[in-house]
C-alpha positions in Angstrom: 73.3 27.5 -8.8 70.4 25.5 -10.2 70.9 23.8 -13.6 68.2 23.2 -16.1 65.7 20.6 -14.8 62.9 18.6 -16.3 59.5 19.4 -14.7 56.8 16.7 -14.2 53.4 17.3 -15.7 51.8 17.8 -12.3 53.2 19.6 -9.2 51.9 20.1 -5.6 51.1 23.8 -5.2 52.0 25.9 -2.1 50.3 29.3 -2.3 52.2 32.5 -1.4 50.0 35.4 -0.6 51.3 38.8 -1.8 54.8 37.2 -2.2 56.7 35.9 -5.3 59.6 33.5 -5.4 61.7 34.2 -8.5 64.0 31.6 -10.1 67.5 31.6 -8.4 66.1 33.0 -5.1 66.4 31.1 -1.8 63.8 31.4 0.9 63.1 29.8 4.2 59.5 28.9 5.1 57.9 27.2 8.2 54.8 25.1 7.6 52.4 24.7 10.5 48.9 24.1 9.0 47.6 20.7 8.2 47.4 21.3 4.4 51.0 22.7 4.0 52.4 20.0 6.4 50.6 17.3 4.3 52.0 18.9 1.0 55.6 18.9 2.3 55.3 15.4 3.8 54.1 13.7 0.6 55.9 15.8 -2.0 59.3 16.3 -0.3 59.8 14.3 3.0 58.7 10.9 1.9 60.6 10.9 -1.4 64.1 9.6 -1.5 65.1 11.9 -4.3 64.8 15.6 -3.8 61.2 16.4 -4.7 59.8 19.5 -6.4 56.8 21.7 -5.5 55.2 24.7 -7.2 55.1 28.2 -5.6 52.1 30.1 -6.9 51.3 33.7 -5.9 47.7 34.4 -4.7 45.9 37.5 -3.7 42.3 38.5 -2.5 39.6 39.2 -5.0 39.5 42.9 -4.1 43.2 43.4 -4.7 43.1 41.3 -7.9 40.7 43.6 -9.6 43.4 45.9 -11.0 46.3 43.4 -11.8 47.2 40.9 -14.5 45.8 37.5 -15.4 44.5 35.4 -12.5 43.2 31.9 -12.4 39.9 31.7 -10.6 38.3 28.4 -11.9 38.1 24.9 -10.5 39.9 24.7 -7.2 37.9 21.7 -6.0 34.8 21.6 -3.8 36.0 19.8 -0.7 39.6 20.6 -0.3 39.5 20.2 3.4 42.1 23.1 3.9 41.1 25.7 6.3 44.2 27.5 7.8 47.2 26.8 5.6 50.2 28.8 6.9 53.5 29.3 5.2 56.3 31.2 6.7 58.5 33.5 4.7 61.9 34.0 6.3 61.0 33.3 10.0 57.4 34.4 10.0 54.2 32.7 9.0 53.1 33.4 5.4 49.7 34.7 4.9 46.8 32.3 5.3 44.6 31.8 2.2 42.7 28.6 3.0 40.3 30.0 5.6 38.7 32.3 3.0 35.9 31.5 0.6 37.4 30.1 -2.6 35.6 32.7 -4.6 37.6 35.4 -2.7 40.9 34.0 -3.7 42.5 34.6 -7.1 45.5 32.4 -8.2 48.2 33.7 -10.5 48.5 31.8 -13.8 52.3 31.6 -13.5 54.5 30.2 -10.8 58.0 28.9 -10.0 59.1 25.4 -9.4 61.2 25.0 -6.3 63.3 22.3 -4.7 64.2 21.8 -1.1 67.8 22.5 -0.1 67.2 21.8 3.5 64.3 20.1 5.3 63.8 19.6 9.1 60.8 18.2 11.0 59.6 19.2 14.4 56.9 18.6 17.0 55.2 21.5 19.0 54.6 21.0 22.7 52.2 20.3 24.3 49.8 20.2 21.3 52.0 17.5 19.5 51.5 19.3 16.2 54.0 18.4 13.4 55.7 21.3 11.7 58.4 21.5 9.0 61.1 24.1 8.2 62.0 24.1 4.5 64.7 26.1 2.7 63.5 26.4 -0.9 65.4 27.4 -4.1 63.5 28.7 -7.1 64.3 26.8 -10.3 62.2 27.8 -13.3 58.9 29.3 -14.4 55.8 27.4 -15.3 52.3 28.0 -16.5 49.2 26.6 -14.7 46.9 24.6 -17.1 44.6 23.2 -14.5 44.2 23.5 -10.7 42.7 20.8 -8.6 43.0 19.2 -5.1 44.7 16.1 -3.8 43.5 15.4 -0.3 44.0 18.5 1.7 46.4 20.4 -0.6 46.4 21.8 -4.2 47.9 20.3 -7.3 48.2 21.7 -10.8 48.8 20.5 -14.3 51.7 22.7 -15.6 53.7 23.4 -18.7 57.3 24.8 -18.5 58.0 28.3 -19.8 61.8 28.1 -20.0 63.5 28.1 -23.5 65.3 25.1 -24.8 69.0 25.1 -25.5 68.6 25.8 -29.2 66.1 28.6 -28.6 68.5 30.1 -26.1 71.4 30.0 -28.5 69.4 31.7 -31.1 68.3 34.5 -28.7 71.9 35.1 -27.6 72.8 36.0 -31.2 70.2 38.8 -31.2 71.9 42.3 -31.3 69.2 43.8 -29.1 69.7 41.1 -26.5 73.4 41.6 -26.6 73.0 45.4 -26.0 70.5 44.8 -23.2 72.9 42.3 -21.6 75.8 44.7 -21.7 73.7 47.5 -20.2 72.4 45.3 -17.4 76.0 44.0 -16.5 77.3 47.6 -16.5 74.6 48.8 -14.1 75.0 45.6 -11.9 78.8 46.1 -11.8 78.3 49.8 -10.8 75.9 48.7 -8.0 78.3 46.1 -6.8 81.1 48.6 -6.7 79.0 51.0 -4.5 78.0 48.2 -2.2 81.6 47.1 -1.9 82.7 50.6 -0.8 79.9 50.9 1.7 79.9 47.3 3.1 83.4 46.0 2.2 81.8 43.1 0.3 81.1 42.1 -3.2 83.7 39.5 -4.1 81.3 36.7 -4.4 78.8 38.8 -6.3 81.5 39.6 -8.9 82.0 35.9 -9.4 78.2 35.6 -10.1 78.5 38.1 -12.9 81.2 36.1 -14.6 79.8 32.6 -14.2 76.0 32.8 -14.2 74.0 33.5 -17.5 72.7 37.0 -17.7 69.0 36.0 -17.9 69.3 34.2 -14.5 71.3 37.1 -13.0 68.3 39.3 -13.7 66.1 37.2 -11.5 68.7 36.9 -8.8 69.3 40.6 -8.5 65.6 41.6 -8.6 64.9 39.0 -5.8 67.4 40.8 -3.5 65.5 44.1 -3.7 62.6 45.5 -1.7 60.0 46.0 -4.4 56.2 46.0 -4.6 54.1 42.9 -5.2 53.0 44.2 -8.5 56.6 44.6 -9.7 57.4 41.1 -8.5 54.5 39.7 -10.5 55.6 41.7 -13.5 59.1 40.2 -13.2 57.6 36.7 -12.9 55.5 37.2 -16.0 58.5 38.4 -18.0 59.1 35.2 -20.0 60.7 37.0 -22.9 64.3 37.5 -22.1 64.7 40.9 -23.6 61.6 42.2 -21.6 63.1 40.5 -18.4 66.5 42.2 -18.9 64.9 45.6 -19.6 62.8 45.4 -16.4 65.7 44.1 -14.3 68.0 46.9 -15.7 65.4 49.5 -14.7 65.0 48.1 -11.1 68.8 47.8 -10.6 69.3 51.4 -11.8 66.5 52.6 -9.5 68.2 50.9 -6.5 71.5 52.5 -7.5 69.9 56.0 -7.7 68.4 55.6 -4.2 71.8 54.7 -2.8 73.3 57.8 -4.4 70.5 60.0 -3.0 71.1 58.5 0.5 74.8 59.2 0.2 74.2 62.8 -0.8 71.9 63.3 2.2 74.5 61.8 4.5 77.3 64.0 3.1 75.1 67.1 3.5 74.4 66.3 7.2 78.1 65.6 7.9 79.0 68.9 6.1 76.6 70.8 8.3 78.2 69.2 11.4 81.6 70.2 10.2 80.4 73.7 9.4 79.1 74.2 13.0 82.4 73.0 14.4 84.2 75.4 12.1 82.0 78.3 13.2 82.7 77.4 16.9 86.5 77.6 16.3 86.2 80.8 14.4 84.1 82.4 17.2 86.7 81.3 19.8 89.4 82.9 17.7 87.4 86.1 17.2 86.8 86.3 20.9 90.5 85.9 21.6 91.4 88.5 19.0 88.8 91.0 20.5 90.3 90.4 24.0 93.9 91.1 22.7 92.6 94.4 21.0 90.5 95.4 24.0 87.6 95.8 21.6 84.9 93.7 23.4 81.6 94.6 21.7 79.2 93.7 24.6 76.3 95.5 23.1 76.1 92.9 20.3 76.7 89.9 22.6 73.4 88.7 23.7 74.8 86.5 26.4 76.8 89.4 27.8 73.6 91.5 27.8 71.8 88.8 29.7 74.6 88.7 32.2 74.4 92.4 32.8 70.6 92.1 33.2 71.1 89.4 35.8 73.6 91.5 37.7 71.1 94.4 37.9 68.2 92.1 39.0 69.3 92.3 42.7 69.2 88.6 43.4 70.1 87.2 46.7 73.7 85.9 47.1 72.7 82.1 47.1 70.5 82.6 44.1 73.1 84.7 42.3 75.6 81.8 42.7 73.1 79.4 41.2 72.5 81.8 38.3 76.2 82.2 37.7 76.6 78.4 37.5 73.8 78.2 34.9 75.3 81.1 32.9 78.7 79.4 32.7 77.0 76.3 31.5 75.1 78.4 28.9 78.3 80.0 27.6 79.9 76.6 27.0 76.9 75.5 24.8 76.3 76.2 21.2 73.0 77.7 20.0 72.3 74.6 18.0 72.4 72.3 21.0 69.0 71.1 22.3 69.3 72.5 25.8 70.5 76.0 24.8 67.1 77.6 24.5 65.6 76.1 27.7 68.7 77.3 29.7 68.4 80.7 28.2 64.7 81.1 28.8 65.3 80.0 32.4 68.1 82.7 32.9 65.9 85.4 31.4 63.2 84.4 33.9 65.6 84.8 36.8 66.6 88.2 35.4 63.1 89.4 34.9 61.8 88.5 38.3 61.4 91.4 40.8 63.7 90.2 43.5 64.0 93.6 45.2 62.0 95.9 43.0 58.8 97.1 44.8 56.2 99.7 44.4 56.9 102.7 46.6 53.8 103.1 48.8 52.7 106.7 49.4 51.5 107.7 52.9 48.1 106.1 53.5 45.3 108.6 54.0 42.3 106.6 55.4 39.9 109.4 54.6 40.9 109.2 50.9 40.7 105.4 51.0 37.3 105.5 52.5 36.1 108.0 49.9 37.5 105.7 47.2 35.7 102.7 48.6 32.4 104.7 48.9 32.8 105.8 45.3 33.4 102.4 43.9 30.9 100.4 46.1 27.5 101.3 47.6 26.6 99.7 50.8 28.8 96.9 52.2 29.4 99.0 55.4 30.9 96.2 57.5 33.0 95.0 54.7 34.4 98.5 53.9 35.0 99.0 57.6 37.1 95.8 57.8 39.1 97.0 54.8 39.7 100.4 56.5 40.9 98.6 59.6 43.3 96.5 57.6 44.7 99.7 55.9 45.0 101.4 59.3 47.2 98.6 60.6 49.3 98.7 57.4 49.7 102.5 58.0 51.0 102.0 61.6 53.1 99.0 60.7 53.9 98.7 57.1 55.9 95.5 57.4 53.0 93.8 59.4 52.0 90.4 58.3 48.4 91.1 57.7 45.7 88.3 57.3 44.7 86.9 54.0 41.3 88.3 53.2 38.8 86.0 51.6 35.6 87.6 50.3 32.8 85.0 50.2 29.5 85.8 48.5 27.1 85.3 45.5 28.2 86.4 42.0 27.9 90.0 41.1 28.2 91.6 44.6 31.6 93.2 44.0 34.2 90.8 45.4 36.7 91.3 42.6 36.3 95.1 42.5 36.9 95.3 46.2 40.3 93.7 45.8 41.2 96.2 43.1 40.0 99.1 45.4 42.4 97.8 48.1 45.3 97.9 45.6 44.3 101.5 44.5 44.1 102.6 48.1 47.6 101.2 48.9 49.0 102.5 45.7 50.2 99.1 44.6 49.9 97.2 41.3 47.1 94.7 41.0 47.3 91.2 39.5 44.4 88.7 39.1 44.9 85.0 39.0 41.9 82.8 38.2 41.9 79.5 39.9 38.5 78.3 38.6 38.8 74.7 37.1 42.5 74.4 38.0 43.3 70.7 38.8 47.0 70.6 38.2 49.4 71.3 41.1 51.9 72.6 38.5 49.6 75.6 37.8 50.6 76.7 41.3 54.1 75.4 41.7 55.2 75.2 38.1 56.5 72.3 36.0 59.9 70.8 36.5 62.5 71.8 33.9 63.1 68.2 32.9 59.7 68.2 31.0 59.3 69.5 27.5 57.4 72.8 27.4 57.8 73.4 31.1 56.9 76.7 32.5 56.7 78.5 35.9 53.5 78.5 38.0 50.9 81.2 37.7 52.2 83.0 40.9 55.8 83.4 39.6 54.4 84.2 36.1 52.1 86.9 37.6 55.0 88.5 39.5 57.1 88.6 36.3 54.2 90.4 34.5 53.7 93.1 37.2 57.5 93.4 37.7 57.2 94.2 41.4 57.5 92.0 44.4 54.7 93.6 46.5 51.5 93.7 44.4 48.0 93.0 45.5 47.3 89.5 44.1 43.8 88.3 43.8 43.2 84.5 43.9 39.9 84.5 42.2 37.4 81.5 42.5 39.5 79.8 45.1 36.6 77.5 45.8 36.5 76.2 42.2 39.9 74.3 42.4 39.8 70.5 41.9 42.2 67.6 42.3 43.1 64.5 40.3 46.2 62.4 39.6 48.2 65.5 38.8 48.0 66.8 42.3 45.9 69.0 44.6 46.2 72.8 43.9 44.4 73.7 47.1 47.2 71.9 49.1 49.9 73.7 47.1 48.2 77.0 48.1 48.8 76.1 51.8 52.5 77.2 51.5 51.5 80.3 49.4 49.1 81.7 52.0 51.1 80.8 55.2 53.2 83.8 56.3 55.7 81.6 57.9 56.3 79.5 54.8 55.9 81.8 51.8 59.1 83.6 52.6 60.9 80.7 50.8 58.3 79.6 48.2 59.9 77.1 45.9 58.5 76.9 42.4 59.4 73.7 40.6 60.5 75.5 37.5 62.4 78.2 39.3 64.0 75.7 41.6 65.2 78.4 44.0 63.3 80.0 46.9 61.3 83.2 46.2 60.0 85.5 48.8 56.2 86.0 48.7 55.8 87.6 52.1 55.6 91.1 50.6 52.6 90.1 48.4 49.2 91.0 49.7 46.9 88.1 48.9 43.1 88.5 48.5 40.9 85.6 47.7 37.3 85.3 46.5 34.8 82.4 46.6 31.1 81.8 46.2 30.9 79.2 48.9 33.1 78.2 51.9 32.2 74.5 51.9 34.4 73.4 49.0 37.4 75.1 50.4 39.6 72.5 52.5 39.6 73.4 56.2 43.4 73.8 56.4 43.3 76.4 53.6 40.3 78.1 55.1 42.1 78.3 58.4 44.8 80.5 56.8 42.3 83.1 55.6 40.0 85.6 57.2 36.5 85.1 55.7 34.5 88.2 55.0 30.9 87.4 53.8 29.3 89.7 51.3 25.5 89.4 51.5 23.3 90.2 48.6 22.0 93.7 47.9 18.5 94.8 49.0 16.2 96.4 46.3 17.0 99.8 47.8 20.7 99.3 47.4 20.3 97.9 43.9 18.3 101.1 43.1 21.2 103.3 44.3 23.8 101.2 42.6 21.9 101.4 39.3 21.4 105.1 39.4 25.0 106.0 40.5 27.1 103.4 39.0 25.4 101.1 36.4 23.5 103.5 34.3 26.4 105.9 33.7 28.7 102.9 32.9 26.1 101.3 30.5 25.6 104.6 28.7 29.3 105.1 28.3 29.8 101.6 27.0 27.1 102.1 24.3 28.3 105.5 23.2 25.2 107.2 24.6 24.6 110.0 27.2 21.6 111.4 29.0 20.9 113.6 26.0 19.8 110.4 24.1 18.4 108.1 26.9 16.9 108.6 30.3 15.9 105.8 32.6 13.7 107.1 35.4 14.1 105.8 38.9 10.6 104.3 38.8 11.5 102.2 35.7 14.7 101.0 37.4 12.7 99.9 40.4 10.3 98.2 38.1 13.2 96.3 36.4 14.5 95.3 39.8 11.1 94.0 41.0 9.8 92.4 37.8 12.9 91.2 35.8 15.7 90.4 38.3 15.7 88.4 41.5 19.4 87.9 42.4 21.8 88.7 45.1 24.1 90.7 42.9 23.5 93.2 40.1 24.8 91.5 37.0 21.3 90.6 35.6 20.2 94.2 36.4 23.1 95.6 34.4 22.3 93.2 31.5 18.7 94.5 31.4 19.9 98.1 31.4 22.3 97.3 28.6 19.4 95.9 26.6 17.5 99.2 27.0 20.7 101.0 25.9 21.1 98.9 22.8 17.5 99.6 21.8 18.1 103.3 22.2 21.4 103.0 20.3 19.5 101.5 17.3 17.0 104.4 17.3 19.7 107.1 17.6 21.6 105.5 14.7 18.4 105.4 12.6 17.7 109.0 13.6 21.1 110.1 12.3 20.6 108.3 9.0 17.2 109.8 8.6 18.4 113.3 9.3 21.2 113.1 6.7 18.7 111.8 4.1 16.3 114.7 4.9 19.0 117.2 4.4 19.8 115.9 0.9 16.1 115.8 0.0 15.4 119.3 1.4 17.6 120.9 -1.3 15.1 119.7 -3.9 12.4 121.9 -2.4 9.7 119.5 -3.2 6.7 119.2 -0.9 5.8 115.8 -2.2 9.3 114.4 -1.4 9.2 116.0 2.0 5.8 114.4 2.8 7.1 110.9 1.6 10.3 111.5 3.8 8.1 112.2 6.8 6.0 109.0 6.2 9.2 107.0 5.8 10.7 108.4 8.9 7.6 107.5 10.8 7.8 103.8 9.7 11.6 103.6 10.2 11.7 105.0 13.8 8.8 102.8 15.1 8.1 105.2 17.9 5.8 107.7 16.2 2.1 107.1 16.5 0.1 106.6 13.3 -1.8 109.8 13.9 1.2 112.0 14.5 1.4 115.3 12.6 4.4 116.7 10.8 5.1 118.9 13.7 5.3 116.0 16.1 7.5 114.1 13.6 9.9 117.0 13.4 10.1 117.3 17.2 10.8 113.6 17.5 13.9 113.9 15.3 15.3 116.6 17.5 18.3 115.4 19.5 17.4 117.7 22.4 14.5 115.4 23.3 16.0 112.2 24.8 14.3 108.9 24.8 12.7 108.3 28.1 12.0 104.7 29.1 8.5 103.9 30.1 6.6 100.7 30.9 5.6 100.1 27.3 9.3 100.3 26.2 10.3 97.9 29.1 7.8 95.3 28.0 8.7 95.7 24.3 12.5 95.4 24.9 12.6 93.1 27.9 9.5 91.2 27.4 6.7 90.7 30.0 7.8 90.8 33.7 9.1 87.5 34.8 8.4 88.0 38.6 5.6 89.4 40.6 4.6 89.5 44.3 1.5 87.4 43.6 3.4 84.2 43.2 3.4 83.2 46.8 -0.3 83.9 47.1 -1.1 81.9 44.0 1.1 78.9 45.1 -0.4 78.6 48.6 -4.0 79.1 47.5 -4.6 75.4 48.1 -3.9 73.4 51.3 -0.7 71.4 51.4 1.7 74.1 50.2 4.2 76.1 52.4 6.9 78.6 51.7 10.5 77.9 52.8 13.8 79.7 52.6 17.0 78.0 51.4 20.6 79.1 50.8 22.4 78.5 47.5 25.8 79.4 46.1 24.2 82.5 44.3 22.4 83.7 47.5 19.2 83.0 49.3 16.1 81.7 47.5 12.4 81.1 48.2 11.5 77.4 48.0 7.9 76.2 47.8 7.1 72.7 49.3 4.0 70.9 47.9 2.3 67.9 49.6 -0.7 65.9 48.4 -2.4 62.7 49.3 -3.9 59.9 47.3 -5.2 56.4 47.7 -2.4 53.9 48.4 -0.6 51.8 51.0 0.7 54.5 53.4 4.0 55.2 51.5 5.9 58.5 51.3 7.1 59.6 47.8 9.7 62.4 47.4 10.6 64.2 44.2 12.6 67.2 43.1 16.3 66.0 42.9 16.6 65.7 46.7 19.7 64.8 48.7 19.9 62.3 51.5 19.7 64.9 54.3 16.5 66.5 53.0 15.0 63.1 52.5 15.6 62.2 56.1 14.0 65.6 57.0 10.9 64.6 55.2 10.7 61.3 57.0 11.2 63.0 60.4 8.5 65.5 59.5 6.0 62.8 58.6 6.8 60.8 61.7 6.3 63.8 63.9 2.9 64.7 62.3 1.7 61.2 62.7 2.8 61.1 66.3 0.9 64.3 67.1 -2.1 63.6 64.8 -4.6 63.4 67.8 -3.2 66.5 69.5 -3.5 68.4 66.3 -7.0 67.2 65.7 -5.9 65.4 62.5 -7.1 62.0 63.8 -10.0 60.9 66.0 -7.9 58.9 68.4 -4.3 57.6 69.0 -5.2 54.4 67.4 -6.1 55.9 64.1 -3.5 55.6 61.4 -3.2 58.9 59.6 -1.8 57.2 56.4 -4.3 54.2 56.4 -5.3 53.7 52.7 -3.4 56.6 51.3 0.0 57.6 50.2 1.7 61.0 50.6 3.6 62.7 47.9 6.0 65.7 48.7 7.5 67.6 45.8 10.0 70.4 45.7 9.4 72.4 42.5 12.2 73.3 40.1 13.0 69.6 39.7 16.1 70.3 37.5 17.9 71.9 40.5 19.5 69.6 43.0 18.5 70.4 46.7 19.8 69.2 50.0 20.2 70.4 53.6 18.3 70.3 56.9 16.7 73.7 56.9 13.5 72.6 55.3 12.3 70.6 58.3 9.7 73.1 59.7 8.6 73.8 56.1 7.8 70.1 55.5 5.8 69.8 58.8 3.8 72.9 57.9 3.0 71.5 54.5 1.9 68.1 55.9 -0.3 69.7 58.7 -1.9 72.0 56.0 -2.5 68.9 53.8 -4.1 66.8 56.5 -6.2 69.6 58.1 -7.1 71.1 54.7 -6.2 74.6 56.0 -4.1 77.0 53.9 -0.8 78.5 55.0 -0.5 82.2 55.1 0.8 83.5 51.7 2.9 86.3 53.3 4.9 84.0 55.6 8.1 82.1 54.9 10.1 79.9 57.3 13.4 78.1 57.8 14.8 75.8 60.5 15.8 72.3 61.2 13.4 70.1 63.3 14.2 67.3 65.7 12.1 64.2 66.2 10.8 65.7 69.5 9.7 68.9 67.8 12.5 71.3 68.7 13.5 73.9 66.1 17.3 74.0 65.7 19.3 76.9 64.1 20.5 76.9 60.6 23.0 78.9 58.5 22.7 81.5 55.8 20.1 83.6 57.8 21.2 86.9 56.2 20.9 85.6 52.6 17.5 84.0 53.4 16.0 87.1 54.9 17.2 89.2 51.9 15.6 86.6 49.5 12.3 86.9 51.4 12.5 90.6 51.2 13.2 90.5 47.5 10.1 88.2 46.9 7.7 90.4 48.8 7.4 88.2 51.9 6.2 90.2 54.9 6.7 87.6 57.8 9.6 85.3 58.4 9.7 82.5 61.0 13.2 81.8 62.3 14.7 79.5 64.9 15.0 81.3 68.3 18.8 80.6 68.4 19.2 82.4 65.0 18.1 85.7 66.5 21.7 86.8 66.9 22.3 86.5 63.2 19.8 89.3 62.5 22.4 91.9 63.4 24.0 91.3 60.0 20.8 92.1 58.1 20.4 95.7 57.0 18.0 97.7 59.2 16.1 98.8 56.1 15.2 95.2 55.4 14.2 94.4 59.0 12.0 97.5 59.0 9.8 95.9 56.2 9.7 92.5 57.8 8.0 90.9 60.7 10.5 88.5 62.3 8.9 85.6 64.4 11.1 83.3 66.4 10.2 79.8 67.3 11.6 77.4 69.9 9.3 74.4 69.2 7.3 73.2 66.2 4.1 74.2 67.8 5.3 77.8 67.7 5.8 77.5 64.0 2.3 76.1 63.4 0.8 78.8 65.6 2.2 81.5 63.3 2.1 79.8 59.9 -1.8 79.6 59.6 -4.3 82.4 59.2 -5.8 83.4 62.5 -3.4 81.2 64.5 -3.7 77.6 65.1 -7.4 76.8 65.4 -6.9 73.5 67.1 -4.4 74.6 69.8 -7.1 75.1 72.4 -7.9 71.5 72.2 -4.2 70.4 72.1 -2.5 68.8 75.0 0.9 70.1 73.8 
């Protein structure tokens, strides 16, 4: 223990950031920066006797704004220190030299320290000199002036310790004696507690007996983990009574924290012993019940679970696995971590329909056909294929039928067809949406080793329907994705393969489950995204879009009754004539399905609902006012009713107003109401004629995921260097088609009378720009080849293309017209848009058998084998230059 020492008038200063060294404390530091190394070398290493240095706390200016006195003046202008590092314990202390001197605040009081151990080292390969110093705090001092000496700080100081006579005078103070006794009593109690916990304390008791009490206060506080502000407060406690008071408070707080920790530990140990006691008592209670023959199984959840598992009808191999899991569960306590997961797993095994199936009634194909006709209008071939499927099921119930996959645009009835199949078979129906699924675990489930694991969607769906032979709809099977978590489409290969799904293995279930009794039906908007191996396991049935006539029938027989029912209306309140429905189909919807049509009809129903609700309110008000028998009030009510309903003309009489309020006269939709509720018509049959009014525009037919569409192609020429510009978000295939079309037209320019001779360059001095309108929609595919050639020929010849003609087909460099796909959807799109003539490749003639006869009756189908045949039919009056052509 350090004895009283005489301090020099000036000391080298080593700054400690956010750290305080108290007298009597011992600390190990590592000096690596040039400034601290220079300080240790000159003040400690080069002196034969043990030198002294001053330890001064520092902090940033932002942190120093709320604490005690700080020294911020004169620290020298060119100190040369930039990265002084001090290490407390075994780590570098915080750097203070690299900061602006105005940002550092020095504490006005510090502690003189001497080196107990000093070692010098050299870092490799830099060769930098470092020192490791063990310092002991001696006594407090006050900084009078701070300056620099070379690269480190020095300070003129004055000691703050009491003299021997002053100390003897204080020791006679009764208050000091009381504080000393209180501190020693608290310190003795703390040492006793630590001795019981750590089996130490002998040396600490010696300190209590030999070291003065005011030095003990610093030693004890230095050993605690306290805040920097509390350390500074202890450092500033020069008065012995204040120092003892603060030290007693800190020691007592440390003692209380130890007592709280002991109480928590005892409580936890008590809970563990309590659970062990409960386990022993439960075992004894079970043994007593067995001796008395009074086993209360109804109250035993595990026994109830076991009975449920026994009645689940599991196969023998799975039952053995379940028994093994059940025995493991019985040995576990409910408080154990794996208890709940094991129980949930066993409950899933008990809930799954291993043998429970829906009893199918005898199939009546006539009833099934009537059910399909009542639920769906049209779709003759699709319904015929479903009837064939049901007929095979009737003759051979255990037959492994194909997996049907309905492919078509949105809103054509794919999902409702699957539910109709379930209703015709008398089976339960479950729908599983695969749109956006990217994790294989959604199909196969998560392994039980993961937290929050659960079975896949297939097993979970079977658990919900509680039968092993439902009709399961795999909706949006073309919308699955793949990433690092696996490929759900590949996982579906096992599900849809009749040879493999008898032993489908869910990762969570971890036992085989028979899916062969499930009837799978899939839906998709497009076939292209479906992987070929998965597509090979399904029978694709394409659902085309509806014709306007079919939409009219669907609206009158299905949509309008459903919309009225959903809005609380009936034909007594709202009537939509057939002519108005036809007007909605032609002017407000151009789609393959009927969803937008249903939305527009719902808008009309909402408008009618508002008027009916206002009418009921007006009728109730009129009844109340009628009891007053005031003609003035009646006239005001009539005027108010006219304004409120907004359907009564301004010149209407009272008789007309009263007839309007009658419920017996329903609201009949007319053209004015259509335009008021739905706005002006969005489509008309004049669009094609307006678009092709100028040369360089042709009408094409394209296929999209939502059905066929009419696509206009615009071409124009301008002064330039013979370049081709393409716009409209085009893909690589359609860009190549445009290049082929331009090359063919340039090669045939003379034969088509577009150039005077073969040597004439058609593009000399001008550029060609081809644009596909609706630039926000991506476009790709080869079927626009003939449309591009027609637009270019129209541009160069300055002759207009026929407005009633649309075309589709791929073109080769030699002028052959090749077949394309989606003919049915394209022809239906042309019919919807009022096109009268359609030019198709000759080899696509066989695809017209799928187009409804009502549509073909309203169209003129023209087949083309070569590009010249297309040009002959695309222009008004035929091709005027064909008689001069050598082709």
